[in-house]
N, C-alpha and C positions, 0 to 999 in steps of 0.2 A: 545287644543294642547295636545300632548302625553307627560305626565310628566316624562316618562321614559328617555326622551332625556335630562332632566335637565332644567335649566333656559335659557331664551332667551338672547343671547349675541349680535346678529346682525340681521338686517332686511334689505332686498332690494326688490324692486318691479319694474314692468314695465308694459306698456300697449302695446299689440301687434296689435294696430290699424294700418291700411294701411298707415296712415300718419307718424307713428313712424318708419316704416321700411326704408323709403327713406332717413333718415338723421335727425331724431329727436335728440334732445340733450340727453346726458346720463341720465339714470334714477336716481332719488334721492334715497339716502340711509340713510336718517336722522332718521326716526322713522316709527312706524307702522301706525300712524295716517294718513300719506300721502299715504298709500297704498289703501285707500278706493276707489273703482271703478276700480282698476287695475285688469288685468286678471291673472297675476302671482305674487306670493309673495314667496320669498326665505327667510327662517329663519334659522339662525345658533344658535346652542345650546352649553351649557357649557360642554356637554359630548363629543364634537368633531364631532357631527353629524349635518346634515342639512336636511331640508324638504322643498319641493316645493309644494305650494298650488295654486289651481285654484279658482279665485274669480268670482262671489260674493258668491258662495256656500261654499267656504273654504274647498274644497275637495283636499286631498293629492294625488298628481300625481306622486311624486318621493321622495325618501329619500335615504341617504347614510351616512355612517360613514367615515370620511376622516382623523381623527386625534384622539389622546387620550387626547388632551387639547381643551379648548373652542375655538370656531370660533370667531376671533376678529372682522372681517369685511367681508362684502359680497356685491356683485353687480351682476346685470343682464344686458346683452346687450339689446339694444332697440327691437330686434326681438324676444327676449326670448329664444334663442337657447343655449346660453352659460351662465354658472353660474361661477362667480369668488369668491374665498374664500381665506382669509388670516388668518393664525394662528401665532400670534406674538411670543408666547412662544417657538415655534419650528422654527421660521423663514421660514414658509411654505407658498407658493403661488400655488394655484390650479385653473385651468380653466377647467370646466367640461361641456361636451355636454350631456345633460340629455336624449335627445331622443335616441341617439345611445349608451349611457352609455360608453363613451370613454373620455380619458384625452386629452385635447387640449394642455395644458401646466401643468407641474408639476416640481416645483423647490423648493429646500430647502437648506438653508445655514447652517452654524455652529450655531445651535439653542441655544439661551440663554447662549452663551459663547464667549470668545475672540479667535481670530485667532492668534496663537502663532508663526507660521512659514510658509514660502512659498519658492518655488523653481521653476525656469524655466526649461523646458526640453531643450535638446541640440539644437533643432530647434527653440525654443521660442514659439511654437504653443500651448503648454499645460503648465498650471500653477498648481502645487500641493500645497495644503494648509493643515495645521493641526491645530486643535483647542482644547480647554479645554474640549469639549464634547467627546474626544477620537476618533473622526472621521478624516479620511484623504479623501480629496475631490480633484478631477481633474476638472479643468475648461478650457474651450476653450477660448483662449486669444482673438480671433477675435469676437466671439458672446457674451461672458460673461456667457455662460450657464455651469452649472455643469453637467457632463455627467457620472461620476462614483463616487461612495462613498464606501470607505472601512471602516469596523467597527470592525476590529480584535483587536485593542487596547482597553484596559479596563480602561485607565487613560489618563489624558491630553497628547496630542502629543506636544513635545517640539521642535523638529527640523526635517528638511527634506533635503535630498540631492539626486540629480539625478546621476545615473551611467553615466560616460562620453559618452558611446555609445548611450544613450538616450532611450533605450528600457526597462529600469527598474529604480526604485528609491527606496530609503530606508528611513525609518522614525523611530525615537526613541521616547520613552514615559516614563512617570514616573512609568509605570507598570514594568519597568526593562527589557523590550525587545526592540530589533531592528528588524524591519520586512522589507523584500524586496518584492516589488510588481512588477508584470509583466505588461507592457503597451500593450502587444499584446493580451493576454488572460484575462487580468484584474483579477489577482489572487495573493494571498500571497504565493509565491513559496519558501520562505526561512525565518526562524526565528532564530535570534541570541540571546542567553540567557547568562546572567552573572553567574559565579560560585556561587555567594551568592546574596541575594536580594539587588538591587541597583536602585536608581532613576536616569535615564539617562536624561541629559539636552542638549546634542549636539551630532551631528553625522557628519561624513565625509567619502568620498570614494576616494581612490587613483586614479590617472589618468588612470591607466590600468584597473580599475574596478575589481581588484582581492582582495583588502583588504578593510574591513569595520572597522571603528573606532568609538568609542562613549565615551563620558566623563560623569562622575558620579557626582551627587550632594552630596551623603553621604559617599561613599567609597573613594572619592578623587582620583580615578584611571582612566586611559585611557585603555579601552579594545580594543583589536585588534583581528578580526576574519578573516577567509578565506571566501570569497564570495561563492565559489563553495561548500565547505563542511560544512560551518557554524561552524567550529571548532575554539575554542579559541586559538589563536597563542601566544599571549603575554598579559601581564597585566603591564602597565607602571605606576609607582608611582613616586612621587616627589613633587607634589603640596600639600600645607598645608591647602587649603580651596577649596570649591566646584569649579568645572570647569564650564566655561561659554561659550566657543566657541572652535571649532576645524576647521582646514583647511589644505589642502595639497598645497604645493608650492615648491619654490626653482627652480634652473635652470632645473633640470630634473623631477620636480614634486614629488620627493621622500622624501621631508622634511615635517613632520607633525608639525604644530604649535598648541599648546594648551594654551588657556588663562584661568586664574583663578582669583578668588576673592582675592587671596593672593598677588596680585600686580605683578605677573610675567607672562611671556610668555616663555614657554620652546619649544625648537626645537629638534625634534626626527628624526634621519636620518634612513630611512628604507632600504637604499642600503647597508650600512655597518652593519646593524642589531644591532646597539647600539645607545644609546642616545647621542646626541651632548652635549658638556659641555656648550654650549651657553645658557644663561638665560637672557632674556631681562627684566630688572627690571623697574618698574613704581612706581610712588609715591602713588598710590591708586589702588583700585580694577579695574581689566581689565574686561570690559563687552562684547566686541566684537572684532573681527579681520577679515581681508580679505587680500588676495594676489592680486596683479595686474595680467595682462594677461600673462606675461612671468614668474611670480613667483619670480622676483628679488626684489620686493618692498612689504613690509608688513605694513599695517595700523592697528593700535590698538586704541580702544576707552576706556577711563577710566572714573571713577565715577565723576571726577571733570570737565567733559566737554571737555577734551583735546583729540585731535587726533594726534597720534605720528606716524611718518613714519620711517621705519627701512630698512636698507640694509641687505638683508637676508644672502648674502655670507660673509659679513664682520661682521655681528651682531652688527652694529652700528646705532645709531639714526641719521638720515639725515635731519629731519625736524619736525616741530610741527605746528599744526593748532589749534589756540585757539577758540574753539566753544562755550564758555560759554555765550557770548552775542548773538551769532547766534541762539542758541537753546531756548533762553528766549522768552516767549510769552504766554499770557493767564493767568488769575488769578483764583486760586482755590477758591471754596466757603468758605473753612475754613481758608484761608490765610489772614493775616493782613498786608501783604507786597504788594506793587504795582507790576504789571506784569513785569515792566522793572527791578525791583530789586529782584525778587523772583528767586534766583538761586538755591534754595534747591531742590535736586532730579532732577535737570535739566541736563540731560546727554544723550549721544547717545547710544542706545542699539543695533544698527545694522549699519553696514557700508558695502559698495559694490563699487567695481571699475567698470568703463565702459569697453567695449570690447577692446578698444585701450589703456586703462590705463591712459588716460588724465583727466578723470573726476572721482570724488569721491562723492558718495551719503551717507548721514548720517541722521539717524532719531532715535527718542527715546521718552522720557517722555515730549513731547511737541506737540503742534499742527502743528509744522513746520517740513518739510524735507529740508535739506540743501544740495545744490550741490556746490562742490568746484573744482577749477582748481588745479590739483596736482602740476604742474610745478611751478606756482606762489604762491601756498598756499593761494589763495584768494577765498572769497565767491562769487559765480556767481549769485545764485538765491535762494530764499526761497519759498517753495511751502507750502501753507496752506492746510493740509490734510482734514480738515473738517470745515464747517461753521455752523454746527448743534449747536445751542445755548443751547440745552438740555444737552450737554456734559459738564462736569466740566473742565474748563481750556480753553474754546474757547473764551469767552469774556475777553477783556482787562480791562474793568471797571465793577464793580458790585455795587449794591445799598448798600451804607454804612449804611442805616437806618436798614437793616436786620441783621447787625452785633451786637451781644450782648456779655456780659461777658462769657456766656456759649457757644458762637460760633454762627454760622450763623443760622438764623431762618429756612432756607431751609433744614438744616440738623436735625432739631428737629422734632421728631415724635409726633404729637398732635392728632392722630386719636382716636376718641371716641369708646366706646364699641359697640354702635349701628352701627357705620360705619363699624367696623371690622366684625360684624355679617352679615351685608348686603353684604360686599365684599366676605366673605366666602360662602355665599349663592349662589354667582355667580361662584363659583369654584376657587376663588383666595385664596390660602392658604399661601401666603408669610408671613414671619415673620419679625419683626422690627430688623434692624441692619444687616440683611443678604443681601449682595451685589451681590452674584453670586450663581448659582445653582438652584435647583428645588424650594426652598422656598425664593428666592431672592425677595426683595421688589421692586415693580414696579416703585415707585417714586425715587429710588436710582439713582443718576447721575453718570454714569461711567466717569472716567477721559479720556480725549482725549490723545492718545499716539499711537506710532507705535512700534510694537514688532519685526518686521523684514522688510527689504527692499532689493530689488535685481534689478540689471540691467538685461535686456534680453541679450542672447548671442550675438545678432547682434548689440546691443547698441542703437537700435531705440526706445526702450520702457523701462520703469521700473515700478515695482509694489511695493506696501507697504501693510503690514498687519496692519490694524488700529483698533481702537475701534469700528468703524462702519462696518468693514469687509475688503475685498480686494479691493484696488483702483489701477487703471492702468492708466499710463500716456504714451502717444505715440507721436512720430513725424509724424506718418502716418495719414494724414488728411482723408484718406478714411476709416480708422478704426473707424467706428461709432458704438456705442452700440445700437443694435436693440433688445429689450428684448423679443418681441414676433414675429415680422414680420407678424403680423396678422391684417386683416381689417374685419370690420363687414360685408362687402359685398362679402366675399370669401365663396362661397357655390358651391356645385356640379352643380347647375343650371347655375351659373355665368361662371363656367369653360366650360360648354358645349356651352354656347353662344359665348364665346371667340373663341372656336375651329371652330364654324360655320362661324364666321366673319374672319377667317384666321389669328387671332392673336395667333400664336402658342407659342411664347415666354411668353406672358402674361398668357396664359392658363397653361403652364408648371410651371411657378413660383407660380401661385395660388394653383396648385395641390401640389407642394412641401410644401407650407405653411400650407395647410389644412392637409396634411400628412395622408390621408386615402388610404390604400393599393389599393382598387379597383379603386378609382378615379384616383390615380396616374398611375396605370398600363394602364388604358384606355386612359388617356391623352398622355402618353409616346408613345403608339403605333399609336395614331391618327396623329402624326406629320409626314408629307411627307418625303420620303427619301431624296429628293433634298434640303429640308430645314434643315437637321440635322446639317450640318457644320455651317450654319449661326446662328441657335439657340444655338448650343454648344458654339460658340464664344461669344455670348451675355449673357450667364448665369453668374450672379454675383458669385464671389468667396465664398460668404457666404453660398450659396446653393450647391457648388461643392461637398463636402463630401457626402451629402445626395443623390445627383444625381449619384455619383459613386456607392453608395450602391445599388441604384435601378438597375443600369446597371449590377452590379455583380449578383444580384438576377435574372435578366432577362436572363443572359448568361446560367444559369443552368436550367431555366424552360421555356423559350420562344421557340416557333417553328420557329420564324423569326430570325434565327441565324445571317444571313448576315446583317440585319437591326441593331441588337444589337451591332455587332462588328463594324459597321460604327459609331455608337454612341461612343463606347469605344475609337476608334482611333481618332475621332474628339475631344473628351474631353482631351485626352493626348497630342495631338498636340497643341491645343489652350491654354491649361492651364499647360503646362509642368513646367513653372517657379514656379507656386504656389505649384504644387505637390512636386517639389524638396525641397522647403522651408518648407513644412508642411507634412513631411512623416508620422508622427504619425496618423494624421486624415485621410490619404488616403491609408496607407499601407495595412490595412486589406481588403479594397474593391479591391485594385489592385491584391492582392494575390487571392482573390475569383474569379476575372475575369480570372487570369492566370490558376487557377485550373479548372474552367469551360471550358475554351478553350482547355486545355490539355485533359480533359475528352472527349470532342467532337472529338478531333484529334485522340485519341485512338480508339474510336468507329468507325470512318471513316476508320482508318488504318486496323482494323480487317475486316470491311466489304469489303474494296477494296481487301485485301489479299484473302478473301474467294471467291470473284467474279473472281479474276484473275485465281485462281486454277480451278474454275468451267468452265471458258471460255477455258482454256487449255484442260480440259477434254472433253468438247463438240467438240472442234476443232479436237481432236484426233479420234473421232468417225467417222465411215463411214456413208454415207447417209442411208444405210440399217439399221444400228444400231440406228440411230436417229428415 
């Protein structure tokens, strides 16, 4: 082995025998000893590189560096065409086709960090998340794939809010900046800065999309900027402790509510250009707030587990939901109190109203998310966000024999010097007691909790940012998470066989899943014109955005313009409802189709005009002049 790659961290092998191609069980990935007699062995190294060797001569046939951290796990499909690698420290998953040197799948979450905030787009098709790694990611709500990552922030992202028109969103960070991102060109088009260094914890955009506000952790102020000019318009002060949440509401959407750890919620009226005198006082710190659909009702969450409902117009409390018992659940490793009595630090950190204002979701420092009926102030259901027993607070009962006077044995670091040196030899430089960041200890148990929770705009789904990442619940039974949509038998040869057998829909779906440009183009043009409408009608909505991208590309480059326009018309007729509900994922492709058609129209118009003038000239000539 080449020692420049570092130490071996993972091994996978497979045999490319004829029997293994047709449906052999997945290759074992336990150790290198089982690889004897195999034809291919993939080895991952601590440097983030991997190498593919051919047996029995142990000849290197391929190598690639895929990360700057060690490769945690690896696997090879039975035919030996695809290699899969995972990097735990980066939350990275890669499927690599080594023969063509192309990525089949490449996904990465918020690596080694917690997701702090989330927000739904106006149509609910896109979810934006921000994490402690300073990244902002956009996720497709239907497929679960991350398709855009923004890295402009240099500190943890604390809150995200979409602009009401849905074509942009803003994020705030502890680096003291608020950044606005464009969902059409996927760029940071505006940056809002504070006059003095400040750590921003919350952000909100007014219903007109003209004003951006952010609350501070250290200066205790609310900053107000103009969306168009990024100019600081006003600096609101009045809170005595750090701000925790901001939201716009009220009958006309002009009232800004700011929550703070000082136990108050202040209402600022942006129509009259002055702060309202109404201050909603609470008995303890206010952690979160949310307006209902018409802005007439405000819900606030406090540190004691209470949910308070306020009439915005009258500035009066109209109801209370006692959530202290509802949020209980799970026993911490260091707690000496039972799960049912452990009310310390049990509170809701995020609240959200449904689209009709009848339901209220709340989640926080617990494994449960609670759904309440607003009218009757009653708990409808508790959702357990995680069943992962490796997280602290998931189990209701722990082994009491591990509890000592010094605390739980699970929390005591008893690593020997020899074990530490062996671990660092494999590239693990974690330090004792560090629970997050580059040197965090791998055996540390993060606590289960939810940092944010939101209803989708149509009320058919809701999402929560948890210790394990982003979780999505939906009423749509057809919304099934398909992480790869790939099968081992999807090859160019299989696609050609399907076309010869007349299975045009199956061939097109396999080509979309394989996602090779040449194969996809050939399959697209091989479908007969009379079958276009039937195939377009049967295409699953999961593949519709990719198919629209293909049609848009073909409009500009294909010589079969009538065939391509038939495809475009069939897709828009058969899937018009999906396109209207998911404009973000389809808008770019539809604009490209329109641009291509307009370009062809302009070319034909010029050609027709020139021909018309030429024909008039020829008709005016006498036979002798001809």
